[in-house]
C-alpha positions, 0 to 999 in steps of 0.5 A: 307156545311161545311166551314173553315176559315184562318185569320192568323192575330195577335190580337182581332183587326185582327180578328174583321176586317174580320168578315164583309167578313167571315159574306158575306161567311156565307149569300152566302153558307147560313152555319155559318163558322169555323174559324181558328184564333190566341190563341192571336185572343181570338176570343173564348170570344168574338164570341161563340153566332154569329150566322155565327160563326161555330167552333172557332179552333186555331193557336197553333204557338206561342213562348212560349207553342202552339208550336203543328202547328210548323215547318214540324211536326206541319204541320201534327198535323195540317192537321190531325186536319183539316182533321178530320171535312172534310169540303168542302171548305176553304178560306185563308186569306192570300199568304201563300202556307204552309197554301195553301199545308195544305188545299191539303193534308187535302182532301178539294174539294173547296180551295179559296185563296189569290195569293200566294207570294203576302204578301207585304202590303196586305190592311188590308181591300180592300185585302179581299173585292177585294179577295171575288169580285174576287173570287166570285162576293161578295160585302162586305161593312157591317161592323163586327158584334158580336151578345150577347144574350139580356139575358145578357145584361140584367143581367148586368144591374142589376150585374154593377148597370148600370143606364138608367138614366145616360150617361154610357160609356166605357174609352179604356184607354189601349192599346198594346203598350205603344205608344198607351195608351193616357196619364191619365190627357187626360181622366180626361179632358175628364171626367171632361168636359162630367161629368160638362154638363151629368150625367154618369158613366165611365166604364174602360177597361184595361189589366194588364200590369202595365202601364196600371195598371199607367193610370188606377190608375190615374185615380182612383184616382181622384177625379172622383173616384165616377163615374168611374168602372174599368173592369180590373179583367173581361175578355173579355166575362162578359165585353161584355154585359158591353159595349153593354149598353154603350149609348158611346164608347172612346177608344184607338187604344185596342181591345175594341175599334175594339168591341165596334163598331161590337158590334153596340155601337158608338166609338171615337178612339184615333189615335196615331199611328196606321194606321188611318183604324183601328180606322175607317173601321166602321161606329161607328168608329170616329176617333180623330188625333193629332193635327198639324196631316193628318192621322196617321201612325206607329211612328205618336208618336202623344199620346201627342197631342189627344185634350181632348177637340176635342175629346169632341167636338166628344163626343156633337157630336154624343150625340146629 
């Protein structure tokens, strides 16, 4: 049985959120599932060892160099690319008529898709859950799961000097947008509070964006430099085994919060300016929202109101 799943949302988090539904399909049909995703999902860097995933194909439709699948000719190219794999079934996690036609012209016998022309306000988790329940009578309630070889996890202990005598904590200090990036001082207060009661080491996960680097530099220039290890020069693939060795993660709404929780690490998510579901869909996630707010969504703009004491109290609750 050869199965293709289409998930064309933008980022890492969107792809991770869909993993329980992909795994459910794999278990139902007793076959790994291939994915068609956007390059920005970076799925090849964190799903390459996950046993319910088969091949990963990238939808080349960005505005830079990957234009193979853009426009009418791009649709023909995509049909050609899909058709040669002889898929038996396709699951399209969107309402696009374009993908429906591409699936038909790719001669895939069984096509399952969200209802056409109903894209508006589709819930990130309820829509795929209802889709599989309606079409296959599948009840999906599991957390996302990313698998990684234990040898890589053990090798990273020596390579990055990870001591099991320490409380090892991932700090996801980056973020895909400026309104999601909690100020460095908030993280410094958390580091101070935790290091006063625990022998610990902090692994700082962020990207190369200049604003993210400012936050990283401020933390590394502090008096806590000796217990902080920057990871900004490593790939996601290299960072995964480090995360797996951590006792806990504290992350902005970023790719690292999603990856951490999917690796089975309890993750405190700092939700400043994104719908709360993105930091609470997994049982491994424990969300902190801005002071004075009852929930959080786009334009909450609450990064200055994330309380370091609440993060610390949540850390104590989880770690104990």
